[in-house]
C-alpha positions in Angstrom: 127.8 119.2 119.5 126.3 121.6 117.0 126.3 121.7 113.2 126.8 124.7 111.0 126.0 123.3 107.5 128.6 124.3 104.9 127.4 125.0 101.4 129.0 123.3 98.3 132.5 124.7 97.8 135.0 124.3 95.0 138.1 122.2 95.1 141.1 124.4 96.0 143.1 125.3 93.0 146.4 123.9 94.3 144.7 120.6 95.2 143.2 120.5 91.7 146.5 121.0 90.0 148.4 118.5 92.1 145.7 115.9 91.8 145.6 116.3 88.0 149.4 115.9 87.8 149.5 113.0 90.2 146.6 111.1 88.5 146.9 111.8 84.7 144.4 108.9 84.1 142.3 110.0 87.0 140.9 107.7 89.8 137.5 106.7 91.2 137.5 109.6 93.7 138.4 112.2 91.1 135.9 111.0 88.6 133.1 110.9 91.3 133.8 114.5 92.3 133.8 115.7 88.6 130.6 113.8 87.7 128.5 114.0 90.9 130.0 116.9 92.8 129.6 117.0 96.5 127.0 114.3 96.9 126.6 114.5 100.7 125.9 118.0 101.8 126.1 118.9 105.5 122.5 120.0 105.5 121.4 116.5 104.7 122.4 115.5 108.3 121.2 118.6 110.1 118.4 116.8 111.9 120.9 114.4 113.5 122.7 117.3 115.3 121.5 119.7 118.0 121.6 123.5 117.6 124.1 124.2 120.4 127.4 122.8 121.6 130.9 122.8 120.0 131.1 122.7 116.2 131.0 119.2 114.7 133.2 117.9 111.9 131.6 118.0 108.4 129.1 115.1 108.4 129.1 115.3 104.5 132.8 114.5 104.5 132.4 111.8 107.1 129.6 110.2 105.1 131.7 110.1 101.9 134.7 108.7 103.8 132.4 106.0 105.3 131.3 105.0 101.9 134.8 104.9 100.4 136.1 102.7 103.2 133.5 100.1 102.2 134.4 100.5 98.5 138.1 99.9 99.3 137.8 97.6 102.3 139.4 100.0 104.8 139.3 100.1 108.6 138.5 103.4 110.3 142.2 104.0 110.9 143.1 103.4 107.3 140.3 105.6 106.1 141.4 108.5 108.3 145.0 108.0 107.1 143.8 108.1 103.5 142.2 111.5 104.1 145.5 112.8 105.4 147.7 111.2 102.8 145.9 110.6 99.5 145.6 113.5 97.1 142.6 112.1 95.2 140.6 111.8 98.5 141.4 115.5 99.2 140.2 116.3 95.8 137.0 114.5 96.3 136.4 116.1 99.7 137.5 119.6 98.5 140.3 119.9 101.1 143.5 121.9 101.1 146.7 119.9 100.6 147.8 120.9 104.1 144.6 119.7 105.7 145.4 117.1 108.4 142.0 115.4 108.3 140.4 114.1 111.5 140.9 111.5 114.1 139.6 108.0 113.2 137.3 107.8 116.2 135.0 110.4 114.5 133.9 107.8 112.0 132.6 105.5 114.7 130.9 108.4 116.5 129.3 109.5 113.3 127.9 106.1 112.6 126.5 105.9 116.1 124.8 109.3 115.7 123.2 108.2 112.5 121.8 105.1 114.2 120.6 106.9 117.2 118.7 109.5 115.1 117.3 106.8 112.8 118.8 108.3 109.6 120.8 105.3 108.4 119.3 105.5 104.8 120.2 109.1 104.2 123.5 108.2 102.5 121.9 105.7 100.1 119.0 108.1 99.3 121.4 111.0 98.5 123.3 108.9 95.9 120.0 107.7 94.3 118.8 111.3 94.0 122.1 112.4 92.4 121.8 109.5 89.9 118.2 110.4 89.1 119.2 114.0 88.3 121.6 112.6 85.8 119.0 110.4 84.2 120.5 107.2 85.5 117.3 106.2 87.4 113.7 106.4 86.6 110.3 105.5 88.0 108.7 102.4 86.6 110.7 100.0 84.6 112.0 96.7 86.0 113.7 95.9 89.3 114.7 92.6 91.0 115.0 91.6 94.6 116.9 88.8 96.4 118.2 88.0 99.8 121.3 86.5 101.4 122.4 85.5 104.9 124.5 87.8 107.1 126.4 86.2 109.9 126.5 88.2 113.2 129.9 89.2 114.5 129.6 86.8 117.4 130.1 83.1 118.1 127.3 80.6 117.5 126.7 79.2 121.0 125.0 76.1 122.2 122.6 76.3 125.1 125.2 75.6 127.8 127.6 78.1 126.4 124.9 80.7 126.0 123.7 80.7 129.6 127.2 80.5 131.1 128.5 83.4 128.9 125.4 85.5 129.6 125.9 85.1 133.4 129.6 85.7 133.0 129.2 88.9 131.1 126.8 90.2 133.7 129.2 89.4 136.5 132.0 91.1 134.6 129.9 94.2 134.2 129.0 94.3 137.8 132.6 93.7 138.9 133.6 96.8 137.0 130.7 99.0 138.0 130.0 97.9 141.6 132.8 95.7 142.9 132.1 96.5 146.6 128.5 95.6 146.2 129.2 92.4 144.2 131.8 90.8 146.5 129.5 90.1 149.5 126.7 88.9 147.2 128.9 86.2 145.7 130.1 85.2 149.2 126.4 84.5 150.2 126.2 81.5 147.8 128.7 78.7 147.9 129.5 77.9 144.3 132.5 77.8 142.1 132.1 81.3 140.7 135.7 81.6 139.5 135.9 78.1 137.9 132.6 78.4 136.2 132.5 82.0 135.1 136.1 83.2 135.3 136.9 82.6 131.6 135.0 83.3 128.4 133.4 80.3 126.7 135.9 80.3 123.9 138.4 79.0 126.4 135.9 76.7 128.2 136.2 72.9 127.7 132.7 71.9 128.7 131.6 69.4 131.3 133.8 66.9 133.0 133.0 63.2 132.7 131.2 62.9 136.0 128.9 66.0 135.4 125.3 65.9 134.2 124.2 68.4 131.6 120.7 69.0 133.1 122.1 69.4 136.6 124.7 71.8 135.3 122.1 73.9 133.6 120.0 74.0 136.7 123.1 75.0 138.8 123.8 77.9 136.4 120.1 78.9 136.6 120.3 79.0 140.4 123.4 81.2 140.3 121.7 83.6 137.9 118.5 83.8 140.0 120.6 84.5 143.1 122.4 87.4 141.4 119.1 88.8 139.9 117.4 88.6 143.3 120.3 90.5 144.9 120.2 93.2 142.2 116.5 93.9 142.9 116.8 94.1 146.7 115.7 97.4 148.1 119.1 98.0 149.6 120.9 97.6 146.3 121.8 100.6 144.1 118.8 101.5 142.0 120.9 101.9 138.9 122.1 98.3 138.8 119.1 97.0 136.7 119.9 99.6 134.0 123.3 98.0 133.2 122.8 96.5 129.7 124.4 93.1 130.6 122.1 92.8 133.6 119.0 93.4 131.4 120.3 90.8 129.0 120.7 88.4 131.9 117.1 89.0 133.0 115.7 88.4 129.5 117.8 85.3 129.0 116.7 83.7 132.3 113.0 84.4 131.6 113.4 82.6 128.2 115.6 79.7 129.5 114.3 78.9 133.0 111.0 78.5 134.8 110.9 79.2 138.5 108.0 78.3 140.8 107.4 76.8 144.3 108.9 73.5 143.2 112.2 75.1 142.3 114.0 75.9 139.1 113.3 74.0 135.9 115.0 74.4 132.5 112.5 75.2 129.7 112.3 72.5 127.0 110.4 72.0 123.8 107.1 74.0 123.5 107.9 75.7 126.9 110.7 77.7 125.1 109.7 81.0 123.4 109.6 81.2 119.6 113.1 81.3 118.0 112.4 84.8 116.6 112.1 86.1 120.2 114.9 84.0 121.7 118.3 85.5 122.4 121.1 83.7 120.6 124.1 85.6 122.0 124.5 88.0 125.0 126.6 90.4 122.9 124.2 90.9 120.0 120.7 90.9 121.3 119.1 91.3 117.8 120.9 88.4 116.2 118.7 85.3 115.8 119.3 81.7 114.8 118.0 81.1 111.3 117.7 78.2 108.8 117.2 78.3 105.1 117.2 75.0 103.2 120.3 73.2 104.5 122.1 76.4 105.8 121.9 77.5 109.4 123.5 80.6 110.9 123.1 83.2 113.6 122.5 86.8 112.4 120.4 88.5 109.9 119.1 88.5 106.3 120.0 91.2 103.7 117.5 92.0 101.0 118.8 93.8 98.0 116.6 95.5 95.3 118.2 96.8 92.1 117.2 98.2 88.7 117.7 95.8 85.7 116.7 97.9 82.7 119.1 97.3 79.8 119.6 101.0 78.9 120.5 102.1 82.5 123.1 101.1 85.0 122.1 98.5 87.6 121.8 100.5 90.8 120.7 99.2 94.2 117.5 101.1 95.1 116.7 99.6 98.4 118.4 97.7 101.3 116.5 95.8 104.0 118.0 94.1 107.0 115.8 91.6 108.8 116.2 88.9 111.5 117.4 85.5 110.3 114.6 83.9 112.3 111.8 85.5 110.1 112.5 82.9 107.5 109.7 84.2 105.2 111.2 86.6 102.6 107.7 87.9 101.7 107.5 89.7 105.0 110.2 92.2 103.8 108.2 93.3 100.8 106.0 95.7 102.7 108.9 97.8 103.9 110.7 97.5 100.5 107.7 98.9 98.6 107.1 101.6 101.2 110.7 102.9 100.9 110.7 102.7 97.1 107.5 104.7 97.1 109.0 107.4 99.3 111.9 107.7 97.0 109.6 107.8 93.9 111.4 104.7 92.5 108.6 102.1 92.4 109.1 99.7 89.5 106.5 98.6 87.0 107.4 95.0 87.7 109.6 93.4 90.3 111.4 90.1 89.7 111.7 87.9 92.8 112.1 84.3 93.7 109.5 82.0 95.1 110.2 83.1 98.7 108.6 86.5 98.1 105.6 85.2 96.2 102.4 84.5 98.2 98.8 85.1 97.5 98.8 88.2 99.7 101.9 89.8 98.2 100.7 89.3 94.6 97.4 91.1 95.4 99.0 93.8 97.7 101.7 94.7 95.2 99.2 95.3 92.5 96.4 97.0 94.5 98.5 99.2 96.8 101.6 100.0 94.6 100.5 99.3 91.0 103.4 96.9 90.3 103.5 93.4 89.0 105.3 91.0 91.3 106.9 88.5 88.9 108.1 85.3 90.5 107.2 81.6 90.6 104.5 80.6 93.1 105.0 77.5 95.1 103.2 74.4 94.1 99.8 73.7 95.6 99.6 71.5 98.7 99.5 67.9 97.6 100.6 68.5 94.0 104.1 67.2 94.6 102.5 63.8 95.0 99.6 63.4 92.7 98.1 60.7 94.8 97.0 63.5 97.2 94.4 66.1 96.4 95.3 69.8 96.5 93.1 72.8 97.2 92.7 73.3 93.4 90.8 69.9 93.3 87.9 71.3 95.3 85.2 73.5 93.8 84.9 76.6 95.8 81.7 78.8 95.6 82.3 82.0 97.5 78.8 83.4 96.6 77.0 80.4 98.0 79.6 79.9 100.8 80.2 76.2 100.2 82.7 73.8 98.6 82.4 70.5 96.8 85.1 67.9 97.3 86.5 65.6 94.5 84.0 62.9 95.6 81.1 65.3 95.0 80.2 66.0 98.6 79.2 69.5 99.8 80.7 71.1 102.8 78.7 71.6 106.0 80.5 74.6 107.6 81.9 77.9 106.3 83.6 80.4 108.7 85.8 83.4 108.3 88.9 83.7 110.6 92.4 85.1 110.7 95.8 83.7 110.7 97.4 83.2 114.1 100.8 84.7 113.1 101.6 88.4 113.1 100.1 89.2 109.7 96.6 88.3 110.9 95.6 87.5 107.3 91.9 86.9 106.6 91.1 83.3 106.0 88.1 81.1 105.2 87.8 77.7 107.0 85.7 75.1 105.4 84.7 71.8 107.0 82.9 68.6 105.7 80.7 66.1 107.6 82.7 63.6 109.6 80.5 60.6 108.9 80.6 61.3 105.2 84.4 61.6 105.2 84.9 58.4 107.1 82.9 56.4 104.6 84.4 58.1 101.5 86.5 55.8 99.2 88.8 58.7 98.3 89.7 59.4 102.0 93.4 58.2 101.6 93.9 60.9 98.9 92.2 63.7 100.7 93.6 66.4 102.9 94.5 65.2 106.4 93.3 68.4 108.2 90.4 67.8 110.6 89.4 66.2 113.9 87.0 63.7 115.3 84.0 66.0 115.6 84.3 67.4 112.0 85.4 65.8 108.8 88.1 67.1 106.5 88.8 70.8 106.6 90.2 73.4 104.2 91.8 76.7 105.1 91.8 79.1 102.2 92.7 82.7 101.4 90.2 85.3 100.4 88.9 85.0 96.7 91.1 87.7 95.2 94.3 86.1 96.6 93.3 82.6 95.5 92.6 83.9 92.0 95.9 85.7 91.8 97.8 82.6 93.0 96.0 80.3 90.6 96.7 82.7 87.6 100.4 82.8 88.5 100.7 79.0 88.6 99.1 78.9 85.2 101.3 81.7 83.8 104.6 80.3 85.0 104.2 77.1 83.0 104.3 79.1 79.7 107.5 79.9 77.7 106.6 83.6 77.5 106.6 83.9 81.3 109.9 82.1 81.5 111.5 84.6 79.1 110.0 87.5 81.1 111.4 86.1 84.3 114.9 85.2 83.0 116.5 88.6 83.9 116.0 87.9 87.7 119.1 85.7 87.7 121.3 88.8 87.3 120.7 89.7 91.0 123.0 86.9 91.9 126.0 88.9 90.6 125.0 91.9 92.7 124.8 89.7 95.8 128.3 88.2 94.9 129.8 91.7 94.3 128.5 93.2 97.6 129.8 90.2 99.5 133.2 90.1 97.9 133.9 93.8 97.7 132.4 95.0 101.0 132.5 91.7 103.0 128.9 91.9 103.8 128.5 88.2 104.5 129.6 89.0 108.1 128.5 92.2 109.8 131.0 94.5 111.3 128.7 95.8 114.0 126.5 94.5 116.8 122.6 94.7 116.6 120.4 95.2 113.7 120.4 99.0 113.4 124.2 99.4 113.0 124.2 96.4 110.8 121.6 98.0 108.5 123.7 101.2 108.4 126.6 99.1 107.3 124.5 97.5 104.5 123.4 101.0 103.4 127.0 102.1 103.2 128.0 99.0 101.3 125.2 99.4 98.8 126.1 103.1 98.3 129.7 102.1 97.6 128.5 99.6 95.0 126.3 102.2 93.4 129.1 104.8 93.2 131.4 102.2 91.5 128.7 101.3 89.1 127.9 104.9 88.2 131.6 105.5 87.6 131.8 102.4 85.4 128.8 103.4 83.4 130.1 106.9 82.8 133.4 105.4 81.6 131.5 103.4 79.0 131.7 100.0 80.7 128.5 98.0 80.4 127.5 95.0 82.4 128.9 91.8 80.9 126.8 88.7 80.3 127.4 85.6 82.3 130.8 84.1 81.6 130.7 80.8 79.6 133.4 78.3 80.4 135.6 77.0 77.7 134.1 73.5 78.0 130.6 74.8 77.7 131.5 76.9 74.7 133.2 73.9 73.0 130.2 71.5 73.6 127.7 74.1 72.4 129.7 74.7 69.2 130.0 71.0 68.5 126.9 69.2 69.8 126.6 65.5 69.5 
């Protein structure tokens, strides 16, 4: 499939006259065409198409239709029908009235092509550039960031359901791709293949009263290993391991089972891989189980960044989609800042919640990107209960490389190390004498870190990060900082709008790349509606105050 980029063309005269007559008060599509023109030019997507093959449908038109279907909550079929039937959409796309549009399957194929070529953010970037040309965006200023959960479009499975459905999906794929090969393989092992794997787990009723859970899991494991061993036999077709469901089965069995000379053992506890690596569903291999406060879900996290200057519309400038298992929002900041810098939209200050604020992010945001990360830092360890000492109660001397505890004792060891997790953050580890710590009267109030050989231990960040964190804890206690931070609460309305209007709480697609594309399209749809509202003279309204609150504030006791 090749692409012959089409240049910007005018709306046909007949289409213009009929649209004006049919929509005397205009519509969103007509106003967008008049104010922004043809936002998505075909040349924008040229890198996603080869130079030879049959001509492709206009990717610019497909991109605009993909955004509009998020804005209006349409399926692919409904969006394709709107292109054929709605005059205002023909006006927006610059089509003749007799244009019959395209088949709805082109929208799915277009999204797949964007994901395959890694250009999911082209659509969002194009709208941001169009807004910047009209003076609706500027570098610097103030932006705010928040995250919300996104539930994967799959069932949340327990362990028994997961292994059974993973094996069942592999058997189903093999039965379709190589039935003649699979039939004798199943006959080699006497097991209830049909009763155990014949139906999906949504129609499965679990164990009978006389069955043991552990024995059942081991039985499924043995069935899976039998199938995997047969797939990798020299006489088996060499293409069998390349079937996606077979690869998912192999990964799941590595994570869930341990096989050695003593037989098959179900992995438990620390023998299981970390949750961020563990498959949660065989049909979405990127979805992970996550927990935040009291909420648990299987899927992803959506991070939204938007402008919040009072004299400009509130536009979403960045969208990040991460695994639900990451848990730490601060890990998303590196990618957010990098993309904002590429778009030349870095803010002067960024308002975030405490999940994004760490010693490292405070320093990195200032030194690498020149922006001030404004958000509350978490309380120091031990400060929730003042009977326990925190790190701030120790006197740290980085020049002399020693620390003095609240009891006045000096440390005996000072070593530099790195964090064990993926960031490999530089750390300083300080230890005190064991005999001195045992005899100390303040021992019940001290940090519990340490072992028998050494006394109490402290693990600290580098000096610049410690200083930044300490300054923030002092600043956030002042009224001036609270007033500065107050506008961050407005991001909640954007999260609510994108969830309600585009149904972003549950992804429409499988795996993280298509999900991220859906988030970019949803954010672009919100931006277009906000640009239109701003140009119509509608300004963001303050938070609604209930009648009861208004009454009580007017007549305080």
